[in-house]
N, C-alpha and C positions, 0 to 999 in steps of 0.2 A: 501495501497501501505505500508504503514511504513514497518511494519510486516516481509512482505515482505525484506526489504532490512537490517531492524535491527538486526547488528553483521554479516552482510557480506560481504565481501575483493573484492574489484575494486580498480581499474589502472585507473588513466588519466592522460590521455598525457598534455602537453601544460598547464600543474595547477598551474603555478606561478603566470598567471593575468588572464584577462578578461572573457572569458569564465568557461577558465577550472580549474580557482582557482572559479567564482561560482560555479560550479559542487559539486567541492572537501567539498565544506560547509556546500552545500545542502544537499551531501550526508552525512555529517559526524554529522549533524543537527538531520537526522535522524534516527541513530543509527550505521551509519555502517564504515567501515576500511578502509580506503584508502591509496593508496599507489600514492604519486603526482612524476610524471616525469617530467619533464623540463632539458633545455641543461644551462641551467645558477644555480647554489649551492648558489650561495649569494644570488638569489631572489624567491630562494625555501625555503631556509631559512627563508628570512621575510614573505613567506606564509604559513609554519608551525608555527609563530610568533602568526598567529592568531585564531587560530586552535588547537583543542583538543589533547595534545601533545599525549597520549594513544591510542591515533584514527587514529594517519594518518607514515607516513613513508614519505622524502627524499628518491626521489630515482634523481642525476641526471644523466639526458643519452639524446644524440642527436636519437632522434627516426631515422634522416638518416642513425645510426650510427647499424649494425644490431646485432653485439659482444656488443658493447653499453647496448641494448636495453637485451639481452639473461643474460647479467646478470645482471641487475634489476629486470629483471622477477623472476628470481633466490632467486635474497633477499628480494625480499615479498615473493615469497614461504616461504625462510627461516623465517623470521619475524613473519609470520601470520600465517602459515601454511597449506593457501588457500586460491582457485582465483574466485571468481562466478561471475565478470563484468570486459570488459575494455570500456573506453571511448576513443574511438579515436578523442579527441581535436586539436591534436599539429599542427598547420596552419603556411605557410609564405605567406605572398604576397608582392608582389614588384607592380608596375606602369609602367607600358612601353606600348608599343606598339612591334608588331613583328621585324619590323625594327631598333627598339631598343635595345633590350631586350639585354643582356653583355650574354657570358657563365656562369657566375656565377649567374645569376639572375635567369635564366631556367634550372642549374643543380639545386640553390636551392629549388624553387620553388617544381620541380618534385622529387627529394630524401624524402623534409620534409615530404608534398604533398600526394606522393603517394606509394614511398616506405616506408616510415616512418611506414602506416599503416599496408602494410604486413609485414615485420618485429613485430611488434607490435602482432599481429596478430594470428602469425604461433610461437612468442615464447608461447602466452599465450594457446593458443587450446589445447594443450595435459594438461594445468590447470583444466582448462573450463568442462573439460570433468567429475571432480571426482564433480564436484557442483551440488547443487540441485534446481536450476534456473540460471542456465547459461547465460547469453549478449553477444550483442557487440552490443555496439553502435556507430557509424561510421556518426561525426560530416560534413559535406557537407559544401551548398552556396544556398544563393539564385540565387546568379552570377549564377549558375553553368547552370539558368534554363528562368530568368530574361531579357526581355532585358534592363528593368525599371532600372536593378543597376547600380556600379559607370560602365562610361568606363578606358577601359585602366586597365583593370586589367584581360582580354583576359588570360592570361597563369594559372591563381591562378583558373578562374571559371572555363578553362578548365582540370584543376588536379582537383577538385570539382566533376565536372563531369565523372572522371573516377573512381572518389570514388561513384560514388550511381554506375555502371557501375561493377566496382571490387564486389559492396555489394551483387548486384545481384544473382548473382553463390554462391557468398560467403553461400550468406542463404540457398542455395542448397545443397551446400559440409555441413555443420552444419548440417543438420535438419535431416542426421545419429544420431545424439550425441544429438539429444532435445538444440542446441541451439541456440535461437532466438538472429535474425542479423537485426538487424534495423540503417537504414538513415535518420539524423536528418538536415531537410533541413536550416536555420534560414538566416533570413534577417539581415541587421544591425542595428546593437547597438552602444549602446555610452562604449564602451572599450578604450584599447589602443594600438591596432590593428596596426596603422595608424603610429605608435614611428619607428623612423629611419628612413620612407621614406625618399627620395626625390624630396621635394620641390616643384624646377622646374615642378617638372614628374604629383606630383600630381596635381597642381594646373591644364596642363596640359588635366588630365583625369579627371577634376570635366569642364574646361569650357565648353570642348564634350557632355562631359554627360548634362549641360544643355543646348546648342547647343542643340543636337538630341531626347533629354526627357522633356526639357521644366523646369523650372524652380521652379519645387516643388518636393519635393521626401518626401516618407514616413520615418516616426521619433513615438519614443516613446516606442521601446521594452531596459531592461536592458538586463544582463547578468541574473540578478537572475530568466527573465522568461524561458531562456533558460536551466539554473538548473531544472526548476519544470518541465519545457519539459523532461529533459535525466533521472529525478526521476520513473516518470509515464511511459514510457516503460521500464526502469528496475523493473520497481514494478507489471508488467503481469504475470497473475499465468503463471506457464510452463505452454508449450504445447502454450500457446497462442503467438503473438509478433507483435509490430507495424514496419512492412517493413514501409514506412514511413510517416513522420509528418514534417509537412514545417511549421514556425513560424512565422511571420512576422509584422514588426511596419507598426500600424493604422491612424497614426495619422499625417495629410499634414499640411509642415511646407517650405518657399522658403529656397532653397541651401546654404548653406555657398559661399560668396562670398572671395574671396583673393581682 
């Protein structure tokens, strides 16, 4: 698998932390070159300091901004000269209910989680057509389909379900160019994904989750496990694609109590 990935060029969004940083690190370790896209230039610089400087490129851009995405992809092309795959990992979630979501929370989740995937794919596809083994991996979430995931994340879950539906037609569209399209659906893992959440809203979601789904939850998954799965999908032979891969933790533990 690493021979397929070695010296290839990939774009990873949401790459400054969590799944995105773990995916970028795994790609660099496998010999790839990686463009790391994220909103925060400072966080990107901190992420790059952990990686092989010759194999990575910081691309500060908000995936919700189509012009910024196009400029970033153009910079990646100018720096590395090619693009072989995209990992659409950028995502944002805010706990809440239909009644309580603010306009800003609605727009942010829809723009990043759905429009962001479209912006990146639209900018990347013309370059992917020239790759010997082109790939698009769209990161979904187990919350899109499983009722036992944390509650009060309905908008996030719905946006990820939309990504899966979008990916279904994208796969058909990309067959004309032999571009493989994969949906990777991870469950919860220990990351800083919940940083910045309103603690009171998080507590209400956790309380509702415990009341509806019981006192126990699955844990044990790390960001590195998601990264391994991404490399598996990217390393398929041309003409073969993982359509959907679900990865979930499998260790039972009591839910966190506030």
